[in-house]
C-alpha positions in Angstrom: 19.8 -0.9 0.1 18.0 2.2 -1.2 14.8 1.4 -2.9 13.9 3.4 -6.0 10.8 3.3 -8.2 11.6 2.2 -11.7 10.1 3.8 -14.8 7.7 1.5 -16.6 7.5 1.7 -20.4 4.6 0.0 -22.3 3.9 -0.9 -25.9 0.3 0.5 -25.6 -2.2 -0.6 -28.2 -5.7 0.8 -28.5 -8.8 -0.2 -30.4 -12.5 0.3 -30.3 -13.0 -3.0 -28.4 -10.2 -4.3 -26.2 -6.9 -2.5 -25.7 -4.9 -5.7 -25.6 -2.9 -4.2 -22.7 -3.8 -6.8 -20.1 -1.1 -9.3 -21.1 1.7 -6.8 -21.6 0.9 -5.2 -18.3 1.0 -8.6 -16.5 4.3 -9.4 -18.2 5.6 -6.0 -16.8 4.5 -7.1 -13.3 6.4 -10.3 -13.8 9.5 -8.5 -14.8 9.1 -6.0 -11.9 8.8 -8.9 -9.5 12.0 -10.4 -10.9 13.8 -7.1 -10.4 12.5 -7.0 -6.8 13.7 -10.5 -6.1 17.2 -10.0 -7.7 18.0 -6.3 -7.3 15.5 -5.2 -4.5 14.2 -2.6 -7.0 10.6 -1.5 -6.5 8.2 -0.5 -9.2 4.9 1.3 -9.4 2.4 0.9 -12.3 -0.4 3.5 -12.4 -3.4 1.6 -13.8 -5.3 4.8 -14.4 -2.6 6.1 -16.8 -2.9 3.0 -19.1 -5.7 2.8 -21.6 -7.9 -0.2 -20.6 -11.3 -1.2 -22.0 -14.2 -1.9 -19.6 -13.5 -5.1 -17.8 -9.8 -5.2 -18.5 -8.8 -3.7 -15.1 -11.1 -6.3 -13.4 -9.4 -9.0 -15.5 -5.9 -7.9 -14.2 -7.1 -7.9 -10.6 -8.7 -11.3 -11.1 -5.5 -12.8 -12.5 -3.4 -11.3 -9.7 -5.9 -12.7 -7.1 -6.0 -12.0 -3.4 -3.2 -12.7 -0.9 -3.2 -12.7 2.9 -2.9 -9.0 3.7 -5.6 -6.3 3.3 -5.4 -2.9 4.9 -7.8 0.0 4.9 -6.4 3.5 5.6 -8.3 6.7 6.4 -6.0 9.5 5.7 -7.1 12.4 3.5 -9.7 10.0 2.1 -9.8 6.2 2.1 -7.2 3.9 0.6 -7.1 0.1 0.3 -3.9 -1.8 0.2 -4.3 -5.4 -0.9 -1.6 -8.0 -1.3 -2.2 -10.2 -4.3 -1.6 -13.9 -4.4 1.9 -13.0 -5.6 4.0 -12.0 -2.7 5.5 -8.6 -3.3 2.7 -7.5 -5.7 0.2 -5.1 -4.1 -2.8 -3.2 -5.4 -3.3 0.2 -3.8 -6.6 2.0 -4.5 -7.4 5.5 -3.4 -10.9 6.9 -3.0 -12.5 10.3 -2.7 -15.0 11.3 -0.1 -17.8 9.7 -2.1 -15.8 6.4 -2.2 -15.2 6.7 -5.9 -11.9 5.4 -7.1 -9.5 8.2 -7.9 -6.3 6.2 -8.3 -5.2 2.6 -8.6 -1.7 1.3 -8.6 0.1 -2.0 -8.8 3.1 -1.7 -6.5 5.8 -4.3 -6.7 7.6 -3.9 -3.4 8.2 -5.7 -0.1 6.0 -3.2 1.7 3.9 -0.4 0.1 5.3 3.0 1.1 1.8 4.1 2.2 2.0 1.5 5.0 5.4 2.5 6.3 5.4 4.6 9.5 6.9 8.0 8.8 10.0 8.9 10.9 8.3 12.1 12.3 5.2 10.1 13.3 7.4 7.5 15.1 9.3 10.2 17.0 6.1 11.9 18.0 4.3 8.8 19.2 7.4 7.6 21.1 7.2 10.8 23.1 3.5 10.4 23.6 3.8 6.9 24.8 6.6 7.9 27.2 4.3 10.6 28.7 1.4 8.1 28.9 3.6 5.7 30.8 4.7 8.5 33.2 1.0 9.3 33.8 0.2 5.7 34.5 3.1 5.5 36.9 1.9 8.6 38.7 -1.7 7.2 38.9 -0.3 3.9 40.3 1.7 5.7 42.9 -1.2 7.9 43.9 -3.5 4.8 44.1 -0.9 3.0 46.3 -0.5 6.0 48.5 -4.3 6.2 49.1 -4.5 2.5 49.8 -1.7 2.8 52.5 -3.5 5.8 54.1 -6.7 3.8 54.5 
């Protein structure tokens, strides 16, 4: 089944104190999780595109909790991929070279796209492993030949 990102619409409310967007956002995560379970539809919520008061993003992360999987990637800057305590709900955070957060997303998916091996990379590493195995075989044959000659 082809996975597509769904568009997320919010009823965003702003004020001087709290934005009151924590609860609607968490309800959207719940609906996205239901779509993933029933239709295999993935969703991405860009937390930096939603107005949140200080502490509200932390509250969202606290409610989602921590699951069993944490991955740290170092590709064009660092990224953390953290499974929440709700299977299928992931928090992906990207950092600049100073380790400042430049992007944070809630991905509702079976596996975040950033963790998937790219087809080109798989093909290249398959060839590289084949060459390595050939080198190992040649070294073994050379070693065996030297042992027989002694």
